[in-house]
C-alpha positions in Angstrom: -53.6 11.1 46.0 -51.3 12.4 43.3 -48.2 10.4 42.6 -45.3 12.1 40.9 -45.0 11.2 37.2 -41.9 9.4 36.1 -40.3 10.5 32.9 -40.1 7.7 30.4 -36.6 6.7 29.5 -35.5 8.2 26.2 -35.1 5.4 23.8 -31.4 5.1 22.9 -32.0 2.4 20.3 -32.1 4.8 17.4 -29.0 6.6 18.5 -27.2 3.3 19.2 -28.3 1.9 15.8 -26.9 5.0 14.0 -23.6 4.7 15.9 -23.3 1.0 15.0 -24.2 1.7 11.4 -21.4 4.3 11.2 -19.0 1.9 12.9 -19.9 -0.8 10.5 -19.5 1.6 7.5 -16.1 2.6 8.8 -15.1 -1.1 9.1 -16.1 -1.7 5.5 -14.1 1.3 4.4 -11.1 0.1 6.3 -11.3 -3.2 4.4 -11.3 -1.4 1.1 -8.1 0.4 1.9 -5.1 -1.8 2.7 -3.1 1.1 4.2 -6.0 1.8 6.6 -6.2 -1.8 7.5 -2.5 -2.0 8.2 -2.8 1.2 10.3 -5.5 -0.3 12.6 -3.5 -3.5 12.7 -0.6 -1.5 14.1 -2.8 0.4 16.5 -4.3 -2.9 17.7 -0.8 -4.3 18.4 0.2 -1.1 20.2 -3.0 -1.3 22.3 -1.9 -4.7 23.6 1.5 -3.5 24.8 2.2 -3.1 28.5 0.9 0.2 29.9 4.4 1.7 30.3 5.3 0.9 26.6 2.1 2.5 25.4 2.8 5.6 27.4 6.4 5.8 26.0 5.2 5.3 22.5 2.6 8.0 22.7 5.1 10.4 24.3 7.5 9.8 21.4 4.7 10.5 18.9 3.7 13.7 20.8 7.4 14.9 20.8 7.5 14.8 17.0 4.6 17.2 16.8 3.1 15.4 13.8 -0.4 15.3 15.3 -2.5 18.1 16.8 -4.1 17.8 20.3 -7.4 16.3 18.9 -5.6 13.7 16.9 -3.4 12.8 19.9 -6.5 12.4 22.0 -8.0 10.0 19.4 -4.7 8.0 19.3 -4.7 7.8 23.1 -8.3 6.5 23.1 -7.5 4.0 20.4 -4.3 2.8 22.0 -4.8 3.2 25.8 -8.5 2.6 26.1 -8.6 -0.4 23.7 -10.6 1.2 20.9 -8.2 0.0 18.3 -8.4 -3.6 19.4 -12.2 -3.5 19.4 -12.3 -1.8 16.0 -9.8 -4.2 14.5 -11.9 -7.2 15.8 -15.0 -5.7 14.1 -13.1 -5.2 10.9 -11.9 -8.8 11.0 -15.5 -10.0 11.6 -16.7 -8.0 8.6 -13.9 -9.5 6.5 -14.8 -13.0 7.6 -18.4 -12.4 6.7 -17.5 -11.1 3.3 -15.2 -14.1 2.6 -18.0 -16.5 3.5 -20.5 -14.6 1.3 -18.0 -14.8 -1.6 -17.5 -18.5 -1.1 -21.3 -19.0 -1.0 -21.7 -17.2 -4.2 -19.0 -19.2 -5.9 -20.6 -22.5 -4.7 -24.0 -21.6 -6.1 
């Protein structure tokens, strides 16, 4: 009796690890640039507004025509889908780790 062969699940670990590494690198760059950090702080605050306020804010930005469609899509994902909040939390965790490392070095 021949049983059908099941395909082995493609390991996503390598891909996920690369994505996490890129995200961590972006968080470190964000900490090195105060303007970038402030920008994500603003996006984080916007992402926590009520749904109607987020929509109105994005419509205002879109009306000014400062950003192209791709950039507006990214802003929507960051603000509406909570990406900015998640990224800001990651940046803050990285900042806290750095602070603790610096304190440990000073205490040695």
